[in-house]
C-alpha positions as CSV (number, residue, x, y, z in Angstrom):
1,M,10.0,7.7,-13.5
2,R,12.7,5.0,-12.6
3,I,13.7,3.6,-9.2
4,G,17.2,1.9,-9.9
5,D,16.5,-0.1,-12.8
6,L,12.7,-0.2,-12.5
7,D,10.9,2.2,-15.0
8,F,7.4,3.1,-14.3
9,G,6.9,5.4,-16.9
10,A,5.2,9.0,-16.2
11,K,2.9,9.9,-13.4
12,P,2.7,6.0,-12.2
13,L,0.1,4.8,-9.4
14,F,1.3,2.4,-6.5
15,L,-0.6,0.6,-4.1
16,A,0.4,1.3,-0.5
17,P,1.7,-1.3,2.0
18,M,-1.5,-2.1,4.4
19,E,-1.5,-4.6,7.2
20,D,-4.0,-7.2,6.9
21,V,-5.1,-5.8,3.5
22,T,-2.2,-5.8,0.9
23,D,-2.1,-9.6,0.7
24,V,-1.0,-11.4,-2.5
25,S,-4.4,-12.0,-3.9
26,F,-5.4,-8.0,-3.2
27,R,-1.9,-7.0,-4.9
28,V,-2.4,-9.3,-7.9
29,L,-6.2,-7.7,-8.1
30,C,-4.8,-4.3,-8.1
31,K,-2.1,-4.8,-10.5
32,E,-4.6,-6.1,-12.9
33,Q,-6.5,-2.9,-12.3
34,G,-3.6,-0.7,-13.2
35,A,-1.1,-0.3,-10.3
36,A,2.4,0.1,-11.7
37,M,3.9,-0.9,-8.1
38,V,2.6,-3.0,-5.3
39,Y,3.9,-3.9,-1.7
40,T,3.8,-6.6,0.8
41,E,2.1,-6.1,4.3
42,F,4.4,-4.9,7.0
43,V,7.2,-7.4,7.8
44,P,8.4,-7.2,11.1
45,S,12.0,-7.4,11.1
46,D,12.6,-9.1,14.6
47,G,9.7,-11.7,13.3
48,L,12.2,-12.4,10.4
49,V,15.2,-12.8,12.5
50,R,13.5,-15.1,14.8
51,D,12.5,-17.2,11.6
52,A,9.1,-16.9,12.4
53,D,6.8,-18.6,9.9
54,K,4.0,-15.7,9.5
55,A,6.9,-13.3,9.0
56,I,8.8,-15.2,6.2
57,A,5.2,-16.1,4.6
58,K,4.6,-12.2,4.3
59,M,7.7,-12.1,1.9
60,R,6.5,-14.5,-0.6
61,T,5.6,-12.8,-4.0
62,L,4.5,-14.0,-7.5
63,P,5.7,-13.0,-10.8
64,E,2.5,-11.7,-11.9
65,E,2.6,-8.8,-9.3
66,A,6.0,-7.9,-10.2
67,P,7.3,-5.4,-9.7
68,V,6.9,-5.5,-6.0
69,G,8.5,-4.2,-2.8
70,I,8.9,-5.8,0.3
71,Q,8.4,-3.8,3.3
72,I,10.2,-3.9,6.5
73,Y,9.6,-2.1,9.8
74,G,11.6,-2.3,13.2
75,H,13.8,-0.2,15.8
76,I,16.6,-2.3,16.4
77,P,19.5,-1.8,13.9
78,E,21.1,-5.3,13.7
79,S,17.7,-6.8,13.3
80,M,16.8,-4.3,10.5
81,V,20.0,-5.1,8.6
82,E,19.4,-9.0,9.1
83,A,15.7,-8.5,7.8
84,A,16.9,-6.7,4.9
85,K,19.2,-9.2,4.1
86,M,16.6,-11.7,4.1
87,A,14.2,-9.7,2.0
88,D,17.0,-9.4,-0.4
89,R,17.0,-13.2,-0.6
90,A,13.2,-13.1,-0.4
91,A,12.9,-15.6,-3.5
92,E,15.3,-18.3,-2.0
93,I,13.7,-17.9,1.7
94,A,10.3,-17.3,1.1
95,G,9.7,-18.8,-2.7
96,G,8.2,-17.2,-5.3
97,H,9.4,-13.7,-7.1
98,G,10.9,-12.1,-4.4
99,A,11.7,-8.5,-4.0
100,D,12.4,-5.9,-6.7
101,L,13.1,-3.5,-3.8
102,I,13.0,-3.1,-0.2
103,D,11.1,-0.4,1.5
104,I,11.5,0.6,4.9
105,N,8.4,1.9,6.7
106,F,9.1,4.5,8.9
107,G,5.4,5.9,8.7
108,C,3.2,3.6,10.5
109,P,1.4,5.6,13.2
110,V,-0.3,2.6,15.2
111,S,0.5,2.5,18.8
112,K,1.6,-1.0,18.9
113,I,4.6,-0.1,16.3
114,A,5.3,3.7,16.6
115,G,4.9,3.4,20.2
116,R,7.9,1.0,20.6
117,G,10.1,3.4,18.5
118,A,9.4,1.6,14.9
119,G,7.4,3.1,11.8
120,S,6.6,6.7,12.4
121,G,7.8,6.3,16.0
122,M,11.3,6.8,14.4
123,M,10.5,10.6,13.6
124,R,11.1,11.3,17.2
125,E,15.1,9.8,16.6
126,P,16.0,11.4,13.2
127,D,19.6,10.1,13.9
128,K,18.7,6.7,14.4
129,M,16.7,6.6,11.4
130,V,19.3,7.5,9.3
131,A,21.6,5.1,10.5
132,I,19.4,2.3,10.2
133,T,18.8,3.4,6.5
134,K,22.5,3.8,5.7
135,A,23.0,0.3,7.2
136,V,20.3,-1.3,5.1
137,V,21.5,0.4,1.9
138,E,25.0,-1.0,2.5
139,A,23.7,-4.4,3.6
140,V,21.7,-5.4,0.2
141,G,22.1,-5.4,-3.4
142,K,18.4,-4.2,-4.2
143,P,17.0,-0.7,-4.1
144,V,16.1,0.6,-1.0
145,T,13.4,3.0,-0.4
146,V,11.7,4.8,2.5
147,K,7.9,5.5,3.3
148,T,7.8,8.2,6.2
149,R,5.5,11.0,7.5
150,L,6.1,14.9,7.8
151,G,7.0,14.5,11.6
152,W,6.0,13.5,14.8
153,D,3.8,16.4,15.5
154,D,2.9,19.6,14.3
155,N,6.1,21.1,16.0
156,T,8.3,18.7,14.4
157,K,7.8,18.7,10.7
158,I,11.3,17.7,9.9
159,I,10.5,16.1,6.4
160,V,12.3,18.7,4.2
161,E,15.5,18.2,5.8
162,L,15.4,14.5,6.6
163,A,14.5,13.5,3.0
164,E,17.6,15.1,2.1
165,R,19.6,13.0,4.6
166,L,18.0,9.8,3.7
167,Q,18.8,10.6,0.2
168,D,22.4,11.1,1.3
169,V,22.7,7.8,2.7
170,G,21.7,5.8,-0.3
171,I,17.8,5.5,-0.9
172,Q,16.6,5.4,-4.2
173,A,13.0,6.8,-3.7
174,I,11.2,8.5,-0.8
175,T,7.5,8.0,-0.3
176,I,5.8,10.8,2.2
177,H,2.1,10.7,3.9
178,G,1.1,14.3,4.1
179,R,0.3,13.9,7.9
180,T,2.1,13.6,11.0
181,R,2.2,10.7,13.3
182,Q,0.2,12.6,15.9
183,Q,-2.5,13.3,13.1
184,M,-2.8,9.4,12.5
185,Y,-5.3,9.6,9.4
186,K,-7.1,12.6,10.7
187,G,-7.6,15.9,9.1
188,E,-6.5,16.6,5.5
189,A,-3.1,15.7,4.5
190,D,-0.7,18.6,3.9
191,W,0.8,18.3,0.3
192,T,2.5,21.6,0.5
193,L,5.6,19.9,2.5
194,I,5.8,17.0,-0.1
195,G,6.0,19.6,-2.6
196,E,8.6,21.3,-0.8
197,V,10.8,18.0,-0.6
198,K,10.1,17.6,-4.3
199,N,11.0,21.0,-5.2
200,N,14.1,21.3,-3.0
201,P,17.1,21.5,-5.7
202,R,19.1,19.1,-3.8
203,M,16.8,16.3,-3.9
204,H,17.3,14.0,-7.3
205,I,15.4,10.9,-6.1
206,P,12.0,10.6,-6.9
207,V,9.4,11.7,-4.6
208,I,5.9,9.7,-4.2
209,G,3.2,11.5,-2.5
210,N,0.5,9.8,-0.4
211,G,-2.7,11.1,1.2
212,D,-6.2,11.7,0.4
213,I,-5.9,10.7,-3.2
214,T,-9.3,9.4,-4.0
215,S,-10.2,10.6,-7.3
216,G,-8.7,11.1,-10.9
217,P,-9.2,14.9,-10.4
218,K,-7.2,14.8,-7.2
219,A,-4.4,12.7,-8.5
220,K,-4.0,15.1,-11.5
221,E,-4.0,18.3,-9.1
222,A,-1.2,16.5,-6.9
223,F,1.0,15.7,-10.0
224,D,0.4,19.3,-11.6
225,R,0.5,21.3,-8.4
226,Y,3.4,19.7,-6.1
227,G,5.5,18.2,-8.9
228,V,5.8,14.5,-7.4
229,D,7.0,11.8,-9.4
230,A,4.5,9.1,-8.3
231,I,1.4,8.6,-6.1
232,M,0.5,6.0,-3.6
233,I,-2.8,5.1,-2.7
234,G,-3.8,3.2,0.4
235,R,-7.0,3.1,2.3
236,A,-8.7,4.4,-0.9
237,S,-8.3,1.4,-2.3
238,F,-9.9,-1.1,0.1
239,G,-13.2,-2.2,-1.3
240,H,-12.3,-0.2,-4.3
241,P,-9.4,-1.7,-6.2
242,W,-10.4,-0.5,-9.4
243,I,-9.4,3.0,-8.4
244,F,-6.1,2.7,-10.3
245,R,-7.9,2.1,-13.6
246,E,-10.3,4.7,-12.9
247,I,-7.5,7.4,-11.9
248,R,-5.1,6.3,-14.8
249,H,-8.1,6.7,-17.4
250,F,-8.7,10.2,-15.9
251,L,-4.6,11.2,-15.8
252,D,-4.4,9.9,-19.7
253,T,-7.9,11.2,-21.2
254,G,-8.9,13.7,-18.8
255,E,-12.3,12.3,-18.7
256,P,-13.8,10.2,-15.6
257,L,-14.8,6.6,-16.2
258,P,-18.5,5.8,-15.4
259,P,-19.2,4.3,-11.8
260,L,-18.9,0.5,-11.6
261,S,-22.5,-1.1,-11.4
262,V,-23.2,-3.7,-9.1
263,E,-22.8,-6.8,-11.6
264,E,-19.3,-5.2,-12.4
265,R,-18.3,-5.1,-8.8
266,V,-19.6,-8.7,-8.3
267,K,-17.3,-9.7,-11.0
268,L,-14.3,-8.1,-9.5
269,A,-15.5,-9.6,-5.9
270,K,-15.5,-13.0,-7.3
271,R,-12.0,-12.6,-9.1
272,H,-10.6,-11.3,-6.0
273,F,-12.3,-14.4,-4.1
274,E,-10.9,-17.0,-6.3
275,L,-7.5,-15.5,-6.0
276,S,-7.6,-15.8,-2.1
277,L,-8.7,-19.6,-2.4
278,S,-6.0,-20.3,-4.8
279,Y,-3.1,-18.6,-3.2
280,K,-4.3,-19.5,0.6
281,G,-6.3,-22.8,0.4
282,E,-10.0,-22.7,1.2
283,R,-10.2,-22.2,4.8
284,R,-7.5,-19.2,5.1
285,G,-8.8,-17.7,2.0
286,I,-12.5,-17.2,2.9
287,Y,-11.5,-16.1,6.4
288,E,-9.1,-13.5,5.0
289,M,-11.4,-12.6,2.2
290,R,-14.1,-11.5,4.8
291,R,-12.5,-7.9,5.5
292,H,-12.7,-7.3,1.7
293,L,-16.1,-8.9,0.4
294,S,-18.7,-6.6,2.0
295,C,-16.7,-3.6,1.3
296,Y,-17.5,-3.9,-2.8
297,F,-20.8,-3.3,-1.8
298,K,-20.9,-0.6,0.6
299,G,-24.0,1.9,0.4
300,L,-26.3,-0.6,-1.1
301,P,-29.8,-0.6,0.8
302,E,-31.0,-3.1,2.9
303,F,-27.6,-5.1,2.6
304,K,-26.8,-6.0,6.3
305,P,-28.4,-9.6,6.0
306,T,-26.5,-10.2,2.9
307,R,-23.4,-8.8,4.3
308,M,-23.8,-11.3,7.2
309,K,-23.7,-14.1,5.2
310,L,-20.9,-13.1,3.0
311,V,-18.9,-12.6,6.4
312,T,-19.9,-15.7,8.2
313,S,-20.1,-18.3,5.5
314,T,-17.4,-21.1,5.2
315,D,-18.6,-22.8,2.2
316,P,-17.0,-21.2,-1.0
317,D,-19.9,-22.4,-3.2
318,E,-22.3,-20.5,-0.7
319,I,-20.6,-17.0,-0.8
320,R,-20.3,-17.8,-4.8
321,A,-24.2,-18.2,-4.9
322,T,-24.5,-14.9,-2.5
323,L,-22.2,-12.9,-4.9
324,D,-24.7,-14.1,-7.6
325,E,-27.5,-13.2,-5.8
326,I,-26.0,-9.8,-5.1
327,A,-25.9,-9.2,-8.8
328,V,-29.6,-10.2,-9.6
329,R,-31.1,-8.6,-6.5
330,W,-29.5,-5.0,-6.7
331,A,-29.0,-5.0,-10.9
332,G,-29.5,-1.3,-11.8
333,V,-29.1,0.3,-8.5
334,P,-26.8,3.3,-8.8
335,L,-24.0,3.2,-6.6
336,E,-21.1,5.8,-6.4
337,T,-17.9,4.7,-5.3
338,T,-17.2,4.5,-1.6
339,N,-14.9,2.6,0.5
340,V,-14.6,1.4,4.0
341,Y,-12.6,4.7,4.9
342,D,-13.4,8.6,4.8
343,I,-10.2,9.1,2.5
């Protein structure tokens, strides 16, 4: 599978962009665990245009996570074009590696984004969505891709026709989450429409499927049954970054990997923690790891007091000691893979 000059091989697995999750430390860890492509958190186009430091910082990527996509969102055409130009020059503006491609977020369902017409809110204005996409493609030199949903609601599942229109204005791949905006993350993802897009004889760009992929067998079914070119994994990776290694092993061998032991989870959590400190400094690194740390150990019995230590301590040595304590105290406790979400 290829996007522009990027060659991902057969049946690649991508890490989905997720706000407050896919920061640089998590992206690097998922890359180490087998993700073929990672994406930044959502970068607001109006924030970039205003030269907001927080928005610019989100565009900083590192060579060790490449290839990496910078994802932008917004609903004002002029701001989206300017933001895309800045993402195209991210190495110069924000430092680091820059972007290998630019992804447009037409899929985020949260009210503060979709409610003002950005993200999946754009599904109510497909003509505007296509016009913005065309303007972005024409404004930048890097490949442009789109991530979107099936439609706004059950009565407006427009993705088959919309995918064609987006392809026709120059995107080089499309990622489809198998839900409408109205569904948010509830119910089961509908992969049949993703399959219709992929099997549409007019489509020639890669189609990436997203939604409910939590295991090797589910990934294999998605590839075999619907013919998608790649799979994007989002919420199932939170607290479970080794999911990419598990799925890759199953796709390659047909055999599942055994569940990670508590000791192995501690090792990965410590790796993640040290990456966060290294990239963000002690204070911010500790604060932003809190949302991740306890999720590594979801399901352990009588874990609440230890979890509170992990998410309240401001001393890196105390956090390291608590992780070591987990490895000793719960050594050998069987723990199936779980994460903070149901899917």
